[in-house]
C-alpha positions as CSV (number, residue, x, y, z in Angstrom):
1,M,24.4,32.1,-64.0
2,A,21.7,30.5,-61.9
3,Q,22.8,27.5,-59.8
4,D,21.7,24.0,-60.9
5,Y,18.6,22.9,-59.1
6,Y,20.0,19.4,-58.4
7,Q,23.1,20.9,-56.9
8,L,21.1,23.3,-54.8
9,L,19.2,20.3,-53.2
10,G,22.3,18.1,-53.1
11,V,20.8,15.2,-55.1
12,E,21.7,13.3,-58.2
13,R,19.9,14.0,-61.5
14,S,18.5,10.4,-61.3
15,A,17.0,11.0,-57.8
16,D,13.4,10.0,-57.3
17,G,10.7,12.1,-55.8
18,A,11.2,10.8,-52.3
19,A,14.9,11.6,-52.3
20,I,14.2,15.1,-53.6
21,K,11.5,15.7,-50.9
22,S,13.8,14.4,-48.2
23,A,16.7,16.6,-49.3
24,F,14.4,19.7,-49.4
25,R,13.0,19.0,-45.9
26,K,16.5,18.9,-44.4
27,L,17.6,22.1,-46.1
28,A,14.3,23.8,-45.3
29,M,14.8,23.1,-41.6
30,K,18.3,24.5,-41.8
31,Y,17.6,27.7,-43.6
32,H,14.0,28.6,-42.6
33,P,13.8,32.3,-41.6
34,D,12.3,31.5,-38.2
35,R,15.5,29.6,-37.4
36,N,17.7,32.3,-38.8
37,P,16.1,35.6,-37.8
38,G,17.8,38.6,-39.5
39,D,20.1,36.4,-41.7
40,A,19.6,37.6,-45.2
41,E,21.9,34.9,-46.7
42,A,19.8,32.1,-45.1
43,E,16.6,33.7,-46.4
44,M,18.0,33.9,-49.9
45,K,19.1,30.2,-49.6
46,F,15.7,29.3,-48.4
47,K,14.1,31.0,-51.5
48,E,16.5,29.2,-53.8
49,I,15.9,25.7,-52.5
50,G,12.2,26.4,-52.5
51,E,12.3,27.3,-56.2
52,A,14.4,24.2,-56.9
53,Y,12.0,22.0,-55.1
54,E,8.9,23.5,-56.8
55,V,10.4,22.6,-60.2
56,L,11.9,19.2,-59.4
57,S,8.9,18.0,-57.4
58,D,6.6,18.5,-60.4
59,E,7.0,15.9,-63.2
60,Q,6.2,18.3,-66.0
61,K,8.4,21.1,-64.8
62,R,11.2,18.7,-64.0
63,A,11.0,17.2,-67.6
64,A,11.2,20.7,-69.0
65,Y,14.1,21.7,-66.8
66,D,16.0,18.5,-67.6
67,R,15.6,19.3,-71.3
68,F,16.1,23.1,-71.4
69,G,17.6,24.0,-68.0
70,H,16.7,27.4,-66.6
71,A,15.7,28.5,-70.1
72,A,12.6,26.4,-69.8
73,F,11.1,29.0,-67.6
74,Q,12.1,32.1,-69.6
75,N,10.0,33.7,-72.3
76,G,10.2,31.4,-75.3
77,H,10.0,28.2,-73.3
78,G,7.0,27.9,-71.1
79,G,6.3,31.6,-71.1
80,A,6.9,32.3,-67.4
81,G,9.2,31.7,-64.5
82,P,8.6,28.8,-62.0
83,G,5.0,29.0,-61.1
84,G,4.1,31.4,-63.8
85,A,1.3,31.2,-66.3
86,G,3.0,28.4,-68.2
87,F,2.8,26.0,-65.2
88,G,-0.3,27.0,-63.3
89,S,-0.6,27.4,-59.6
90,G,2.6,29.3,-58.7
91,F,5.3,29.2,-56.1
92,S,3.4,29.4,-52.8
93,A,3.0,27.8,-49.4
94,G,0.3,25.5,-50.7
95,A,2.7,23.6,-52.9
96,F,4.8,22.6,-49.8
97,S,2.1,22.1,-47.1
98,D,2.8,18.4,-46.8
99,V,6.5,19.0,-46.3
100,F,6.0,21.8,-43.7
101,E,3.4,19.8,-41.7
102,D,6.2,17.3,-41.0
103,I,8.9,19.9,-40.3
104,F,7.2,22.7,-38.4
105,G,3.8,21.3,-37.4
106,E,1.9,24.5,-37.0
107,F,2.9,26.1,-40.3
108,M,0.5,26.0,-43.2
109,G,-2.3,25.0,-40.9
110,G,-0.6,21.7,-40.2
111,R,-0.6,19.3,-37.3
112,G,-0.3,21.9,-34.6
113,G,-3.6,23.6,-35.0
114,G,-7.1,23.9,-36.1
115,G,-9.9,25.9,-34.5
116,R,-9.5,28.5,-31.8
117,G,-6.1,28.0,-30.2
118,R,-6.9,27.6,-26.5
119,Q,-8.4,24.1,-26.9
120,A,-5.4,22.9,-28.9
121,S,-2.5,24.6,-27.3
122,G,-3.6,25.0,-23.7
123,R,-4.2,21.3,-22.9
124,G,-3.1,20.5,-19.4
125,A,0.3,18.8,-18.8
126,D,0.5,15.0,-18.3
127,L,1.5,14.0,-14.8
128,K,3.6,11.1,-13.6
129,Y,3.2,9.5,-10.2
130,E,5.0,6.6,-8.6
131,V,2.9,4.3,-6.4
132,E,4.6,1.6,-4.3
133,I,2.7,-1.6,-3.4
134,S,3.7,-4.9,-1.8
135,L,4.2,-8.2,-3.6
136,G,1.0,-9.5,-1.9
137,E,-0.9,-6.5,-3.1
138,A,0.4,-7.2,-6.6
139,Y,-0.8,-10.7,-6.3
140,N,-4.3,-9.8,-5.2
141,G,-4.7,-6.4,-6.8
142,I,-5.6,-3.4,-4.7
143,H,-8.0,-0.4,-4.5
144,K,-5.8,2.4,-3.4
145,E,-6.2,6.1,-2.7
146,I,-3.4,8.4,-3.8
147,T,-2.8,12.2,-3.4
148,V,-1.4,13.8,-6.5
149,P,0.0,17.4,-6.6
150,S,-1.9,18.9,-9.6
151,S,-4.0,21.9,-10.7
152,E,-7.7,22.3,-11.0
153,T,-10.1,24.5,-12.9
154,C,-10.4,27.8,-11.0
155,D,-13.8,28.0,-9.3
156,S,-13.9,31.8,-9.2
157,C,-13.8,32.3,-13.0
158,E,-14.9,28.8,-13.9
159,G,-11.7,28.4,-16.0
160,S,-12.1,31.5,-18.2
161,G,-9.2,33.4,-16.6
162,A,-11.3,36.6,-16.4
163,E,-12.4,38.3,-13.2
164,P,-16.0,37.3,-12.4
165,G,-18.4,39.7,-14.1
166,T,-16.0,40.3,-17.0
167,T,-15.4,38.3,-20.2
168,P,-12.3,37.7,-22.4
169,K,-12.2,39.8,-25.6
170,T,-11.5,38.6,-29.1
171,C,-7.8,39.1,-29.9
172,A,-7.5,42.1,-32.3
173,T,-4.2,40.8,-33.8
174,C,-5.5,37.4,-35.0
175,N,-9.3,38.2,-34.9
176,G,-9.8,35.2,-32.6
177,A,-8.1,32.6,-34.8
178,G,-5.1,32.2,-32.5
179,R,-2.8,32.3,-35.5
180,V,-1.4,35.0,-37.8
181,R,-0.4,34.7,-41.4
182,M,3.0,36.1,-42.5
183,Q,4.5,36.5,-45.9
184,Q,8.2,35.6,-46.1
185,G,9.6,35.8,-49.6
186,F,7.8,33.3,-51.7
187,F,6.2,31.7,-48.7
188,A,3.1,32.5,-46.7
189,V,3.3,30.9,-43.3
190,E,1.1,30.8,-40.3
191,R,2.3,30.9,-36.7
192,T,0.9,31.2,-33.2
193,C,-0.4,34.7,-32.5
194,P,2.2,36.5,-30.4
195,N,-0.5,38.7,-28.7
196,C,-2.8,36.0,-27.3
197,H,-0.4,33.0,-27.6
198,G,-2.9,31.0,-29.5
199,A,-5.9,31.5,-27.2
200,G,-7.8,33.7,-29.6
201,E,-8.8,35.9,-26.7
202,V,-7.1,38.4,-24.5
203,I,-8.0,39.1,-20.9
204,S,-8.0,42.8,-19.8
205,D,-9.1,42.1,-16.2
206,P,-7.5,38.8,-15.1
207,C,-9.1,36.7,-12.3
208,K,-7.4,37.5,-9.0
209,S,-7.7,33.9,-7.8
210,C,-5.7,32.3,-10.7
211,N,-4.0,35.4,-12.2
212,G,-5.7,34.8,-15.5
213,Q,-4.6,31.2,-15.9
214,G,-8.1,29.7,-15.4
215,R,-6.6,27.1,-13.0
216,V,-5.1,26.9,-9.5
217,R,-2.7,24.6,-7.8
218,S,-4.4,21.8,-5.8
219,D,-3.7,18.4,-4.4
220,R,-6.1,15.9,-5.8
221,T,-7.1,12.6,-4.1
222,L,-7.9,9.8,-6.4
223,A,-9.1,6.2,-5.9
224,V,-7.3,3.9,-8.3
225,D,-7.7,0.2,-9.0
226,I,-4.4,-1.6,-9.5
227,P,-5.2,-5.0,-11.1
228,A,-3.9,-8.3,-9.9
229,G,-0.7,-9.5,-11.6
230,V,0.9,-6.1,-12.2
231,E,4.7,-6.2,-12.5
232,D,7.3,-3.7,-11.3
233,G,7.4,-0.8,-13.7
234,T,3.9,-1.3,-15.0
235,R,2.4,2.0,-16.3
236,I,-1.3,2.8,-15.9
237,R,-2.8,5.7,-17.8
238,L,-5.7,7.6,-16.2
239,T,-7.2,9.8,-18.9
240,G,-8.1,13.3,-18.0
241,Q,-6.6,13.1,-14.5
242,G,-3.6,15.3,-15.2
243,E,-3.3,19.0,-14.8
244,A,-6.1,21.3,-15.8
245,G,-5.7,23.1,-19.1
246,V,-5.2,26.9,-19.4
247,R,-8.4,28.8,-19.5
248,G,-10.8,25.9,-19.7
249,A,-8.7,23.7,-22.1
250,P,-8.9,19.9,-21.6
251,Y,-7.1,18.2,-18.7
252,G,-4.0,16.2,-19.3
253,D,-3.5,12.6,-18.4
254,L,-2.0,11.0,-15.3
255,Y,0.5,8.1,-15.6
256,L,0.9,5.8,-12.6
257,F,4.2,3.9,-12.4
258,V,3.9,0.9,-10.2
259,R,6.8,-0.1,-8.0
260,I,6.7,-3.4,-6.0
261,S,8.7,-3.5,-2.8
262,D,10.9,-6.5,-1.9
263,H,9.3,-9.4,-0.1
264,E,10.9,-10.9,3.0
265,L,10.4,-14.5,1.7
266,F,9.8,-14.5,-2.0
267,E,11.6,-13.3,-5.1
268,R,9.6,-12.8,-8.3
269,D,10.6,-13.5,-11.9
270,G,7.7,-12.7,-14.1
271,P,4.8,-15.0,-13.1
272,D,7.1,-17.3,-11.0
273,L,8.1,-17.1,-7.4
274,Y,11.3,-18.3,-5.7
275,C,11.8,-19.1,-2.1
276,D,14.9,-20.4,-0.2
277,V,14.0,-22.8,2.7
278,H,16.7,-23.5,5.3
279,V,16.6,-27.1,6.5
280,P,18.5,-28.5,9.6
281,M,21.2,-31.0,8.6
282,A,19.6,-33.8,10.5
283,K,16.3,-33.4,8.6
284,A,18.1,-33.2,5.3
285,A,20.0,-36.4,6.1
286,L,17.1,-38.4,7.5
287,G,14.3,-36.9,5.3
288,G,10.9,-35.7,6.4
289,E,8.4,-33.0,5.7
290,I,8.7,-29.2,5.8
291,E,6.0,-26.6,5.7
292,T,6.4,-23.4,3.6
293,P,4.1,-20.4,3.1
294,T,2.6,-19.4,-0.2
295,I,2.0,-15.9,-1.5
296,D,-1.7,-16.1,-1.0
297,G,-1.2,-16.7,2.7
298,G,-1.6,-20.4,2.6
299,R,0.7,-23.3,3.5
300,V,2.1,-26.2,1.6
301,K,3.9,-29.3,2.7
302,I,7.0,-30.5,0.9
303,K,8.5,-34.0,1.4
304,I,12.2,-34.0,1.8
305,P,14.0,-37.1,0.6
306,E,16.8,-38.7,2.6
307,G,20.2,-37.2,1.9
308,A,18.8,-34.0,0.4
309,Q,21.6,-31.5,-0.5
310,T,21.7,-27.7,-0.7
311,G,20.4,-26.5,-4.0
312,R,17.7,-29.2,-4.3
313,K,14.7,-27.6,-6.0
314,F,11.0,-28.4,-5.8
315,R,8.5,-27.0,-8.3
316,L,5.0,-26.2,-7.0
317,R,2.7,-25.7,-10.0
318,N,0.2,-22.9,-10.0
319,M,1.3,-21.5,-6.7
320,G,3.2,-18.5,-8.1
321,M,1.9,-15.0,-9.0
322,T,-1.4,-14.1,-10.5
323,Q,-1.0,-13.2,-14.2
324,L,-2.4,-10.0,-15.5
325,R,-5.7,-10.6,-17.4
326,R,-5.2,-14.3,-17.3
327,K,-6.8,-17.0,-15.2
328,Q,-3.7,-19.2,-14.5
329,R,-1.0,-18.6,-12.0
330,G,2.7,-19.0,-12.3
331,D,4.7,-21.6,-10.4
332,M,6.6,-21.5,-7.1
333,F,10.1,-22.9,-6.8
334,V,11.5,-23.9,-3.4
335,E,15.2,-24.3,-3.1
336,L,16.8,-26.1,-0.1
337,R,19.6,-24.6,2.0
338,V,21.0,-27.3,4.3
339,E,22.1,-25.6,7.6
340,T,25.1,-26.9,9.5
341,P,24.5,-26.8,13.3
342,T,26.4,-24.3,15.4
343,N,27.0,-23.7,19.2
344,L,27.1,-27.5,19.8
345,T,27.2,-28.8,23.4
346,P,29.9,-31.2,24.3
347,R,27.5,-34.2,24.1
348,Q,26.5,-33.1,20.5
349,K,30.1,-33.0,19.5
350,E,30.7,-36.4,20.9
351,L,27.7,-37.8,19.0
352,L,28.9,-36.3,15.8
353,Q,32.4,-37.7,16.3
354,E,30.8,-41.2,16.8
355,F,28.7,-40.6,13.7
356,C,31.7,-39.8,11.6
357,A,33.6,-42.8,13.0
358,E,30.7,-45.1,12.3
359,G,30.3,-44.0,8.7
360,G,34.0,-44.3,7.8
361,G,33.6,-41.6,5.2
362,K,31.1,-43.6,3.1
363,D,28.2,-41.3,4.2
364,C,29.6,-38.3,2.3
365,P,30.4,-39.6,-1.2
366,Q,30.6,-36.1,-2.8
367,S,33.2,-34.9,-0.3
368,N,35.2,-38.1,-0.7
369,S,35.1,-37.7,-4.5
370,F,36.3,-34.2,-4.3
371,F,39.3,-34.9,-2.1
372,D,40.2,-38.0,-4.2
373,R,40.3,-35.7,-7.3
374,A,42.3,-33.1,-5.4
375,K,44.8,-35.7,-4.4
376,D,45.2,-36.9,-8.0
377,F,45.7,-33.3,-9.0
378,W,48.6,-32.7,-6.5
379,D,50.2,-36.1,-7.4
380,N,50.2,-35.1,-11.1
381,I,51.9,-31.8,-10.3
382,R,54.5,-33.5,-8.2
383,D,55.2,-36.2,-10.8
384,T,55.5,-33.6,-13.6
385,G,57.8,-31.5,-11.5
386,A,60.0,-34.4,-10.7
387,G,60.3,-35.4,-14.4
388,Q,61.4,-31.9,-15.4
389,G,64.0,-31.9,-12.7
């Protein structure tokens, strides 16, 4: 007794067309003969699920099957088996081309092909190249020359792959199509020609300079423009600057990945810049002005208020990084780091002692507040411990 078509595909009888197609795609990938060479059981399974899909994917055939079962396709109901005279076009590759385009690409003339194979299949590889620039170069943009290991079209054969004075010959296996058609059970499928590997031509006398590849290894020097405002990790695509294709096929693309080196003064966060400025203790206490550099090479003065503490921040608007494809700049943030003096002379130590004595502790309110809270903390622990005892 023939197996139920719904069970073959592993779907419910109420499944819609999308569910049936999805189930068939998964099973077709699993049991396709190309993935199971020499496996007779897999080939039989492939035929069975193909037959099931042909019926259940067609509304009229499915309705007949739901009513009469397999008898719908025997003499007396519909007159012929699946795809026979009673239902028209037949069980063939054409009925499944949309499915196999998704699964196998090149089968059924799908997404892999079209035209003579060498232009489609021999396209040069894409290349990746990392270029490092400074933060200042990222701010201004830069015109930079790079040398990329690549391949170029062979000058001797002009990319044909054939020795000068000779020409490639049309492949006898595929008659120049680059693809051959094969019958596998109910299915007729197309695949890349095994003789010419999709080129559509064979070379009996390969070019000695490139060994028939139509391309040779070469370092290529390129001038590239890196725009102002790029960020670390930015990818720039240069169309047609990758490797040369096989036997005159198109070039691939070159992808530049920008890496920005660390700056000695600035840290970047998107369009904004951050800079730590160390200030002597006396200037932080008395106040005054400091001068700090900007990323464009300029200088800016910042007024420090009396009693400034470490961590005090100043925001300088529109003094940060250039923004890619935008007119405005980011901001610059300056954070103070108050520096305690070291290597004091005896006289400096004496003056500091006089300073502390004169202030009586009132000149450092934050320190006093901290130690007052610490004293309360210790007192509470002592009192709690005494009560428990």
